[in-house]
Structure formats: C-alpha cells, structure tokens
C-alpha positions as CSV (number, residue, x, y, z in Angstrom):
1,M,11.7,2.0,1.7
2,L,11.3,-0.8,-0.7
3,G,14.0,-1.5,-3.3
4,T,16.3,-4.2,-4.5
5,P,19.5,-3.9,-6.6
6,G,19.0,-4.4,-10.3
7,N,21.3,-4.1,-13.3
8,G,23.8,-1.4,-12.5
9,S,23.5,-1.7,-8.7
10,H,26.2,-3.1,-6.5
11,G,25.6,-6.5,-4.9
12,T,23.1,-9.2,-5.8
13,F,19.5,-9.7,-4.8
14,R,20.3,-12.8,-2.8
15,G,23.1,-11.0,-1.0
16,T,20.8,-8.1,-0.3
17,V,18.2,-10.4,1.2
18,R,20.8,-12.1,3.4
19,R,22.0,-8.7,4.7
20,A,18.5,-7.5,5.3
21,G,17.7,-10.7,7.1
22,A,20.8,-10.3,9.3
23,R,19.9,-6.7,10.1
24,W,16.3,-7.7,11.0
25,V,17.6,-10.5,13.3
26,R,19.9,-8.1,15.1
27,A,17.2,-5.5,15.5
28,V,14.8,-8.1,17.0
29,R,17.4,-9.3,19.4
30,Q,18.2,-5.7,20.5
31,R,14.5,-5.0,20.9
32,W,14.0,-8.2,22.9
33,R,16.9,-7.3,25.3
34,T,15.2,-4.0,26.1
35,V,11.8,-5.4,26.8
36,P,10.8,-5.8,30.5
37,P,10.4,-9.4,31.7
38,Q,6.7,-9.0,32.2
39,R,6.1,-8.0,28.6
40,R,8.4,-10.8,27.4
41,R,6.1,-13.3,29.1
42,T,3.1,-11.7,27.5
43,W,4.6,-11.9,24.1
44,G,5.7,-15.4,24.7
45,L,2.2,-16.5,25.6
46,T,0.8,-14.7,22.6
47,A,3.3,-16.3,20.2
48,G,2.7,-19.7,21.8
49,S,-1.0,-19.3,21.4
50,A,-0.6,-18.3,17.8
51,A,1.6,-21.3,17.1
52,A,-1.0,-23.6,18.7
53,G,-3.7,-22.0,16.6
54,L,-1.6,-22.4,13.5
55,A,-1.1,-26.1,14.1
56,V,-4.8,-26.7,14.3
57,S,-5.7,-24.3,11.5
58,L,-3.4,-25.9,9.0
59,G,-5.5,-29.0,9.2
60,A,-8.7,-27.2,8.7
61,V,-8.1,-24.4,6.2
62,T,-8.5,-25.6,2.6
63,A,-7.9,-22.4,0.6
64,A,-4.9,-20.2,0.7
65,G,-5.5,-16.9,-1.1
66,P,-5.0,-14.0,1.3
67,W,-5.1,-16.2,4.4
68,D,-1.8,-18.0,3.8
69,S,-3.4,-21.3,4.8
70,G,-4.3,-20.0,8.3
71,Q,-0.8,-18.7,9.0
72,R,-0.7,-16.1,11.8
73,T,2.1,-14.1,10.3
74,A,0.6,-10.8,11.4
75,E,0.1,-11.9,15.0
76,R,3.7,-13.1,15.3
77,S,5.0,-9.9,13.7
78,R,3.0,-7.8,16.1
79,A,4.2,-9.8,19.1
80,V,7.8,-9.5,18.2
81,T,8.2,-5.9,16.9
82,L,5.3,-3.7,18.0
83,E,6.5,-1.3,15.3
84,A,5.6,2.3,16.4
85,D,5.5,3.9,12.9
86,S,2.5,2.5,11.2
87,G,2.8,5.1,8.4
88,V,-0.7,6.5,8.7
89,R,-0.5,9.5,11.0
90,H,-1.9,11.5,8.0
91,T,-5.2,9.8,8.3
92,E,-5.1,8.7,12.0
93,D,-6.4,5.3,10.7
94,A,-4.1,3.1,12.8
95,R,-3.3,5.1,15.9
96,A,-5.3,4.3,19.0
97,P,-4.4,7.0,21.5
98,R,-7.7,6.6,23.3
99,G,-6.7,4.3,26.1
100,H,-4.0,2.5,24.1
101,R,-0.8,1.6,26.0
102,D,2.5,0.5,24.6
103,D,2.8,-2.1,27.3
104,A,-0.7,-3.6,26.7
105,P,-0.7,-7.2,25.6
106,A,-0.9,-7.9,21.9
107,P,-4.4,-8.9,20.8
108,S,-5.0,-12.5,19.9
109,A,-7.0,-13.8,17.0
110,R,-9.2,-16.8,17.5
111,P,-7.1,-20.0,18.0
112,V,-8.9,-21.9,15.3
113,L,-10.0,-20.4,11.9
114,A,-13.1,-21.7,10.2
115,P,-12.4,-23.8,7.1
116,V,-12.7,-21.8,3.9
117,G,-14.6,-23.3,1.0
118,D,-17.5,-23.1,-1.4
119,G,-19.3,-25.8,0.7
120,A,-19.7,-23.4,3.6
121,A,-23.1,-21.9,3.8
122,A,-23.4,-18.2,2.7
123,P,-25.2,-15.7,4.9
124,T,-28.7,-14.9,3.7
125,R,-29.8,-11.5,2.6
126,A,-32.3,-11.3,5.4
127,G,-29.8,-12.4,8.0
128,L,-27.2,-9.8,7.0
129,A,-29.7,-7.1,6.8
130,Q,-31.0,-7.9,10.3
131,A,-27.4,-7.8,11.6
132,L,-26.0,-4.7,9.8
133,R,-28.9,-2.3,9.3
134,P,-29.1,-1.3,12.9
135,L,-25.3,-0.6,13.0
136,L,-25.6,1.6,9.9
137,D,-28.0,3.9,11.9
138,D,-25.2,4.7,14.3
139,P,-25.0,8.6,14.5
140,A,-21.2,8.3,14.6
141,L,-21.3,7.4,10.9
142,G,-22.5,10.8,9.9
143,R,-25.2,11.9,7.4
144,T,-24.4,9.2,4.7
145,A,-23.4,5.6,5.3
146,T,-23.2,3.2,2.4
147,A,-22.4,-0.5,2.5
148,S,-22.0,-3.6,0.3
149,V,-21.2,-7.2,1.2
150,V,-20.4,-9.8,-1.6
151,D,-20.1,-13.6,-1.5
152,V,-16.7,-14.1,-3.1
153,A,-17.4,-17.6,-4.3
154,T,-20.4,-16.5,-6.4
155,G,-19.9,-12.8,-6.9
156,E,-23.4,-12.2,-5.6
157,E,-24.1,-9.1,-3.5
158,L,-25.7,-10.3,-0.3
159,F,-26.3,-6.9,1.3
160,E,-26.3,-3.3,0.2
161,A,-27.3,0.0,1.6
162,G,-26.9,2.8,-0.8
163,G,-24.2,0.6,-2.3
164,S,-24.6,2.0,-5.9
165,K,-24.2,5.6,-4.8
166,P,-20.8,7.1,-5.6
167,V,-19.2,8.7,-2.6
168,V,-15.7,10.0,-1.6
169,P,-13.6,6.9,-1.0
170,A,-10.5,8.5,0.6
171,S,-7.6,6.0,0.6
172,T,-9.7,3.0,-0.3
173,I,-9.3,4.2,-3.8
174,K,-5.8,2.8,-3.6
175,L,-7.5,-0.6,-4.1
176,A,-8.4,0.6,-7.6
177,T,-5.0,2.1,-8.1
178,A,-3.4,-1.2,-7.2
179,A,-5.7,-3.3,-9.4
180,A,-5.2,-1.1,-12.4
181,A,-1.4,-1.1,-12.1
182,L,-1.2,-4.8,-11.6
183,T,-3.4,-5.4,-14.6
184,A,-1.7,-2.9,-16.9
185,L,1.9,-3.6,-15.9
186,G,2.0,-7.0,-14.3
187,P,3.2,-8.0,-10.7
188,D,6.8,-8.5,-11.8
189,H,7.2,-5.0,-13.4
190,R,10.0,-2.9,-11.8
191,L,10.4,0.9,-11.9
192,A,13.7,1.8,-13.4
193,T,15.9,4.9,-12.8
194,R,18.6,5.2,-15.5
195,T,21.7,7.1,-16.5
196,V,22.5,7.7,-20.2
197,W,25.3,9.5,-22.1
198,D,24.4,12.6,-24.1
199,A,27.2,12.6,-26.6
200,D,26.4,15.9,-28.3
201,E,26.3,17.8,-25.0
202,R,29.0,15.6,-23.3
203,R,26.9,15.1,-20.2
204,V,25.6,12.3,-18.0
205,V,21.8,12.4,-17.8
206,L,19.9,11.0,-14.8
207,V,16.5,9.9,-16.0
208,G,13.7,9.7,-13.5
209,G,11.6,6.6,-13.8
210,G,8.8,7.4,-11.4
211,D,10.2,5.4,-8.5
212,P,9.5,7.1,-5.2
213,T,11.2,4.1,-3.4
214,L,14.6,5.0,-4.7
215,T,17.0,4.8,-1.7
216,E,20.4,6.3,-1.0
217,E,21.9,2.8,-1.3
218,R,20.5,2.2,-4.7
219,L,21.4,5.6,-5.9
220,A,25.0,4.9,-4.8
221,G,24.9,1.6,-6.7
222,L,23.7,3.5,-9.8
223,A,26.7,5.9,-9.3
224,D,29.0,2.9,-9.2
225,A,27.7,1.6,-12.5
226,T,27.7,5.0,-14.1
227,A,31.3,5.9,-13.0
228,R,32.5,2.5,-14.4
229,A,30.8,3.1,-17.7
230,V,32.1,6.7,-18.0
231,R,35.7,5.5,-17.4
232,A,35.3,2.5,-19.7
233,G,34.2,4.7,-22.5
234,E,36.8,7.3,-21.9
235,R,34.1,10.0,-21.6
236,A,34.8,13.4,-20.1
237,P,31.5,14.8,-18.9
238,R,31.1,18.5,-18.5
239,A,27.7,18.5,-16.8
240,L,25.1,16.3,-15.1
241,A,21.5,16.7,-16.4
242,Y,18.4,15.3,-14.9
243,D,15.3,14.3,-17.0
244,V,11.9,14.6,-15.4
245,S,9.9,14.4,-18.7
246,G,8.3,11.1,-17.6
247,Y,5.5,13.0,-15.9
248,S,3.4,15.8,-17.3
249,G,0.8,18.1,-15.7
250,P,1.0,20.0,-12.4
251,G,4.0,19.4,-10.1
252,R,1.8,19.2,-7.0
253,H,-1.3,17.4,-5.9
254,P,-4.3,19.7,-5.7
255,I,-4.1,19.6,-1.9
256,G,-0.9,21.7,-2.3
257,V,2.2,21.6,-0.1
258,N,1.5,18.9,2.4
259,P,3.5,16.5,4.5
260,N,1.3,13.6,3.3
261,I,2.6,13.7,-0.2
262,A,5.8,14.8,-2.1
263,P,5.8,17.0,-5.2
264,L,4.8,15.0,-8.2
265,T,8.0,14.3,-10.1
266,P,9.5,11.0,-11.5
267,L,12.8,11.6,-9.8
268,M,13.0,11.6,-6.0
269,L,15.1,10.0,-3.2
270,N,13.2,8.3,-0.4
271,A,9.9,9.9,-1.5
272,A,11.6,13.3,-1.0
273,R,11.6,12.9,2.8
274,T,14.1,15.1,4.6
275,D,14.0,13.0,7.8
276,D,14.7,9.3,8.3
277,S,11.0,8.2,8.2
278,R,9.8,5.5,5.9
279,H,6.0,6.0,6.0
280,G,3.4,8.6,7.0
281,P,3.7,12.4,7.1
282,A,7.1,13.9,6.8
283,P,8.8,17.1,5.8
284,R,9.6,17.0,2.0
285,A,12.1,18.6,-0.3
286,A,10.7,21.5,-2.2
287,D,12.4,20.3,-5.5
288,P,13.0,16.5,-5.1
289,A,14.4,16.1,-8.6
290,A,17.0,18.8,-8.2
291,A,17.9,17.5,-4.7
292,T,18.3,14.0,-6.0
293,A,20.5,15.1,-9.0
294,E,22.7,17.2,-6.7
295,R,23.2,14.1,-4.4
296,F,24.0,12.0,-7.5
297,A,26.6,14.5,-8.6
298,E,28.2,14.2,-5.2
299,L,28.2,10.4,-5.4
300,L,29.8,10.5,-8.9
301,A,32.5,12.9,-7.6
302,E,33.3,10.6,-4.7
303,R,33.9,7.9,-7.4
304,G,36.3,10.2,-9.4
305,V,33.8,11.5,-12.0
306,D,33.4,15.2,-11.9
307,T,30.3,16.3,-13.8
308,G,30.6,20.1,-13.2
309,R,27.3,21.9,-13.2
310,T,23.8,20.3,-12.8
311,L,20.8,21.2,-14.9
312,Q,17.5,20.0,-16.0
313,A,17.3,18.6,-19.6
314,R,15.8,15.8,-21.6
315,A,17.8,12.8,-22.5
316,P,18.4,12.1,-26.2
317,R,16.1,9.4,-27.5
318,D,18.9,7.1,-28.6
319,A,21.4,7.8,-25.9
320,D,23.7,5.0,-24.7
321,E,22.7,3.6,-21.3
322,L,25.3,3.9,-18.5
323,G,23.5,2.3,-15.6
324,V,20.2,1.4,-14.2
325,T,18.7,0.6,-10.8
326,R,15.3,-1.0,-10.4
327,S,12.7,-1.0,-7.7
328,A,11.2,-4.0,-6.0
329,P,8.6,-5.8,-8.2
330,L,5.3,-4.1,-8.5
331,A,3.7,-6.8,-6.4
332,A,5.9,-5.7,-3.4
333,L,5.2,-2.0,-4.1
334,V,1.5,-2.6,-4.1
335,E,1.6,-4.6,-0.8
336,S,3.6,-1.8,0.9
337,M,1.4,0.9,-0.6
338,L,-1.8,-0.7,0.8
339,T,-0.4,-1.7,4.2
340,H,1.0,1.7,4.9
341,S,-1.4,3.8,2.8
342,D,1.5,5.3,0.9
343,N,0.3,8.3,-1.1
344,D,3.6,8.7,-3.0
345,V,3.7,5.1,-4.3
346,A,0.0,5.4,-5.2
347,E,0.4,8.4,-7.3
348,A,3.5,7.0,-9.0
349,L,1.7,3.7,-9.9
350,A,-1.3,5.6,-11.2
351,R,1.0,7.5,-13.6
352,H,2.7,4.3,-14.7
353,T,-0.8,2.9,-15.5
354,A,-1.6,6.0,-17.5
355,R,1.6,5.6,-19.5
356,A,1.0,1.9,-20.1
357,T,-2.3,2.7,-21.7
358,G,-0.7,5.4,-24.0
359,R,-1.9,8.4,-21.9
360,P,0.0,11.3,-20.4
361,A,1.2,10.7,-16.9
362,D,-1.0,13.4,-15.3
363,F,-4.3,13.5,-13.4
364,R,-6.3,13.5,-16.6
365,G,-4.4,10.4,-17.8
366,V,-4.8,8.7,-14.5
367,R,-8.6,9.3,-14.5
368,A,-9.1,7.8,-17.9
369,A,-6.6,4.9,-17.7
370,T,-7.8,3.7,-14.3
371,R,-11.4,3.6,-15.5
372,E,-10.4,1.8,-18.8
373,V,-8.3,-0.9,-17.2
374,L,-10.8,-1.6,-14.4
375,G,-13.6,-1.7,-16.8
376,S,-11.7,-4.3,-18.8
377,L,-11.9,-6.6,-15.7
378,G,-15.7,-6.4,-15.9
379,L,-16.0,-4.2,-12.8
380,P,-18.9,-1.8,-12.4
381,V,-17.1,1.5,-13.2
382,D,-20.3,3.4,-14.1
383,G,-20.5,6.5,-11.9
384,A,-17.0,6.0,-10.6
385,V,-14.5,8.9,-10.7
386,F,-10.8,8.2,-10.2
387,A,-9.5,11.8,-9.8
388,D,-6.2,10.6,-8.3
389,G,-4.3,7.5,-7.3
390,S,-4.0,8.2,-3.6
391,G,-7.5,9.2,-2.5
392,L,-6.4,12.6,-1.2
393,S,-8.7,14.3,-3.7
394,R,-12.3,14.8,-2.8
395,E,-13.2,14.8,-6.5
396,S,-12.9,11.0,-6.5
397,A,-16.1,9.0,-6.0
398,V,-16.9,5.3,-6.1
399,P,-19.8,3.2,-4.9
400,A,-19.4,0.7,-2.1
401,S,-20.6,-2.0,-4.5
402,F,-17.6,-1.2,-6.8
403,L,-15.1,-1.8,-4.0
404,S,-16.7,-5.0,-2.8
405,A,-16.8,-6.3,-6.4
406,L,-13.2,-5.3,-6.9
407,L,-12.1,-7.2,-3.8
408,A,-14.2,-10.3,-4.8
409,T,-12.6,-10.2,-8.3
410,A,-9.1,-10.0,-6.7
411,A,-9.9,-13.0,-4.4
412,G,-11.3,-15.1,-7.2
413,P,-9.4,-17.6,-9.4
414,D,-9.6,-15.7,-12.7
415,H,-7.1,-12.9,-12.0
416,P,-4.1,-14.2,-10.1
417,A,-2.1,-11.1,-11.0
418,L,-4.3,-9.2,-8.5
419,R,-3.3,-11.4,-5.5
420,P,-0.9,-8.7,-4.1
421,L,-3.9,-6.5,-3.7
422,L,-5.1,-8.9,-1.0
423,T,-1.8,-9.8,0.7
424,G,-1.1,-6.1,1.1
425,L,-4.3,-5.5,3.0
426,P,-3.7,-4.4,6.7
427,V,-4.7,-7.0,9.3
428,A,-7.1,-6.0,12.0
429,G,-5.2,-5.3,15.2
430,F,-1.8,-6.1,13.9
431,T,-0.4,-4.4,10.8
432,G,-0.4,-1.1,8.9
433,T,-3.3,1.2,9.1
434,L,-5.3,-1.3,11.2
435,G,-2.5,-1.8,13.7
436,G,-4.0,0.2,16.5
437,R,-7.6,-0.8,16.0
438,Y,-9.8,-3.8,16.9
439,D,-8.6,-3.8,20.5
440,G,-12.0,-3.1,22.1
441,A,-14.5,-5.4,23.8
442,D,-16.9,-5.1,20.8
443,T,-14.3,-5.5,18.1
444,G,-11.5,-7.6,19.6
445,A,-13.0,-10.9,18.3
446,A,-12.2,-9.8,14.7
447,A,-8.5,-9.1,15.4
448,G,-6.4,-11.1,13.0
449,L,-9.5,-12.1,10.9
450,V,-10.5,-8.9,9.1
451,R,-8.1,-7.7,6.4
452,A,-9.1,-4.3,5.0
453,K,-8.0,-1.0,3.5
454,T,-8.8,2.1,5.5
455,G,-9.6,5.5,4.3
456,T,-9.9,8.8,6.2
457,L,-10.2,12.4,5.2
458,T,-11.9,15.1,7.4
459,G,-15.5,13.9,7.7
460,V,-14.9,10.9,5.4
461,H,-14.2,7.4,6.7
462,A,-14.1,4.1,4.8
463,L,-13.2,0.4,5.3
464,A,-13.1,-2.2,2.5
465,G,-11.7,-5.7,2.7
466,L,-12.2,-9.4,3.2
467,V,-13.1,-11.7,6.0
468,V,-13.9,-15.4,6.4
469,A,-17.2,-15.4,8.2
470,A,-18.0,-17.7,11.2
471,D,-19.2,-20.5,9.0
472,G,-16.2,-20.4,6.6
473,R,-17.6,-18.3,3.8
474,L,-15.2,-15.8,2.3
475,L,-16.9,-12.4,2.0
476,S,-15.8,-9.0,0.7
477,F,-17.2,-5.8,2.1
478,A,-17.1,-2.1,1.8
479,F,-18.4,0.5,4.3
480,L,-18.1,4.2,3.5
481,T,-19.4,7.2,5.3
482,T,-19.4,11.0,4.9
483,G,-20.3,13.8,7.2
484,A,-19.0,12.2,10.4
485,T,-17.8,14.6,13.0
486,G,-15.9,12.3,15.3
487,P,-13.0,10.4,13.6
488,A,-12.5,7.9,16.5
489,A,-16.2,7.2,16.8
490,A,-16.7,6.8,13.1
491,Q,-13.7,4.3,12.9
492,D,-15.1,2.3,15.8
493,A,-18.5,2.2,14.1
494,L,-16.9,0.9,10.9
495,D,-14.9,-1.7,12.8
496,R,-18.1,-2.9,14.5
497,L,-19.7,-3.4,11.1
498,A,-16.7,-5.5,9.9
499,T,-16.7,-7.5,13.2
500,T,-20.3,-8.3,12.7
501,V,-19.7,-9.7,9.2
502,A,-16.8,-11.8,10.6
503,A,-19.0,-13.3,13.4
504,C,-22.1,-13.6,11.3
505,G,-23.7,-16.9,10.3
506,C,-26.7,-14.6,9.5
507,R,-29.2,-17.1,8.3
C-alpha cells in the first residue's frame, strides 16, 4: 500500500525511499535468479529493444505529458517483474486466462514513437467514422455501444456515436473521482491519521482521517510518537477512543458485503484487508475501525503505554495533538487508484472532495461535490450522475463525450494539477488493469501505446484513455458498452477500437 512517514512517524522520507529501493533491488535479484535461462534471454531481448527504441524516441518526441518523452518505463517494468497481482480480479479487466502463459514473451511496443505535436495532422471526421463505425457494430459489444474521440490540441470532438447519452461507466468513473479530488484538494494534499489527548476523559483518541492506505508500519510510527507525547506530558490514560466522525451516511456501499470494497469508515488498516494482498478482491474486516483501534492499543502497550479499554467516541474540538501520520501525496494516491482500479481509495477521495466543498462525506455529498467541481473545470456535466466514487454503483451514468473531454482537459496545458490522472492510466499490455490485454494479433500493435482506464461490471464494459495516433496527434477516447454477454469478447472488441485509433491516420 502507498504511504510515507510524516510528522509523528519514525524515520525520514528519504530514508524510507532508500529502504524501499533496497528492498525492490533485492526482490528483483531474487526474481531474476529463479527465472529459467530461456526466459532470461527473452526479457533481455525485450529490454534491449526497449532501450533502442527509447534512444531513437528521445530525439523525436517533442512533448512530455503522459508519455514521459517516449520513455518505455512500462515495458521495462513488465520485462523485469511480470507482477502477478494486477489488482483487478474484481473486474477481470487485466487477466488474460484465455491462452495466456506466464512464460510467454513480454509484448513489445513499436521501436519508434511518432513525434507528438500540434503540427501533426489530425484525423478527419470522415476517416475516423469509416474506421470505427464497423467495429461498433460488433455483436460482442452488446445492445448499446457509445463512443467519443477528441483531438486534445483543439478540444474538438472528431468522432461520436451516441456520445452524449449517459450510460453506466463502471470504473471509468474513477477518472472523474480523480479529477475532482485533484482540483478540490491539490496534488500535494496528504490524508492524515492523528492521535489527540482528551483531557476531560483522560484518554488517547485515534482520529480516522479517511486514509485507506494506512499501513502497519505507519501505525507503529504513530504509536511511537503518541507514546513519547504521553510520557512527556506525564499523562495517565485510562482508555483509548477512536473517532470515525469524519464520514457520515451508511457504513457500507450499496453493493453490500463484498470483497471488492471495505466498509466505509475513515479509520482502517491496509484497506481492512485480512490477508497480505495489496490490490484487488480480498477478505475484509467486518469492523475495520474497531480492529485498527485494537491493534493501536496493542502497539501502545508494547511501548509502555497502557490505555485500558477501547471505545468509540468523538475527539474534543480543541484537543492537544499527540502524533500524526500522513499518506503519500494525493498525486501518488490517484496514480495507484487508477492503475489498480482501487475502489477503497476511490471512495475515500470522493469523500474528501465532498468535505473540501463543505458537504457531508456521504454518497449524497459525493454526488453533489463531484458534479460541482468538475463543472467548474468547464466539463459537460449535464446528464452525468456521480452516484459513487468507485464505479461499483449502477446508478452512476456519464456520456462517453464527458470522459473524452475530461481526458483532453487533463492532457492540456491549463490544468497541470490534473497530470497524475494521466500518469496513473494503465499502459496497454504492461501495467495495472491492462496488464493482461493487447497481446493478440489484432491488438498487439497498440501495446505500450494506449493508456486507458478500464471499467467492468456484469454486462458493462468501458475503456477511456489517451493515445498518440500514427501521425503523432494526441487523441483522447472513450468507448462504453452495456448489455454485453461475453466479458472477454467485449473487452477484446474495446481493445480493437483503441488499437484502430492508435494506428489511424484516418484522412
């Protein structure tokens, strides 16, 4: 899980980065030693090809944005790690069980990326229509398929098919959640979990700050700081309270008890996971806040501070702070949320957006706040319904044109705070929810080129992202479908649409 020590946590950020880097290097070395010689050669060739492509691309690519000046970071990461847990088993977006083998060579993106720039010719409306409309007739897309393609440089919609019709977006609504949070809070904002001293009741209060990325390590650091402050103030606590008043409304998502999302509380440890997973479905604690408080009491006891009983209570408004631990910056949270389609982070960020606009941190507040903030960016929110932050709700509905416009806005020069929305997009064939896709004969050419957010519910499939077309024009796109009966076939059909946009001169 994401998280860096803040005030009240042991160690320094720089030290944490060094330790994390060392652990990563050791893990890579151990992984390399266990790899058969044949696969080592395959990975070596892939990495070498990526490096050669990078050297050529650096001289050609003129715009950075989400493309990191042509850098093949995703390709190298895939070749080295082949991480098994993409974090999206709940949607089956990334898995490719159909014919996929662990020992298959990593896909390779084209060795040279086209230059990006306003001087490149944009596809024509007629050209895009000729290329995409036949693909939208694919029966695998179900009864309703909507589409929108936008020229990022001008903001002009070059193609649409039912693009103004609101439909269920599934997890692509996380793009809206991310944009609203980044706008309302800023990319440097951190989520804080605090302890304060309730002098009247003589108790330590653990105040949930809506941070689902809180880790055992950071909780231990908060216990260190709290124990020091208790001893320094010669305090004698007789209880530990935990405050979950940061959220209001129901304690569960409308989908109910589900391994795809934890109970909705501002206090939880590792997203309430009861196993050692980091992403994707997992068993969850029934009462994450109480479980976290009990663990915190144990950590305090280990440090010589006995708090006695544990109970739920609000912290006094003017209570003295004992310690604090902060999450990674919002920019990093957004990137991880989009890459792994993290429902817990999405719902937390949506509630922080609601609070930032003066609304209650519940579903009603999320709905109103998201609409207001995105409307302030000039986005077409008419007809859009933001029923939740994660996309698990089927009450949400957005037009394809809204998603393509949102991505174009994030890729433009006027809203740099939205850049993490782009850098967090999964890369076709390599990372996150696209890690097991784009490996077929008709989609492999777009591996490493398409960056897009996926979305899947039963019968609902979506893909929205960015791609540099064959002639170097940066385009945003959104394809959404409902009523599909075969998930794998629907995803393949969406991938063919994005591949066509990537390869299209379309004039």
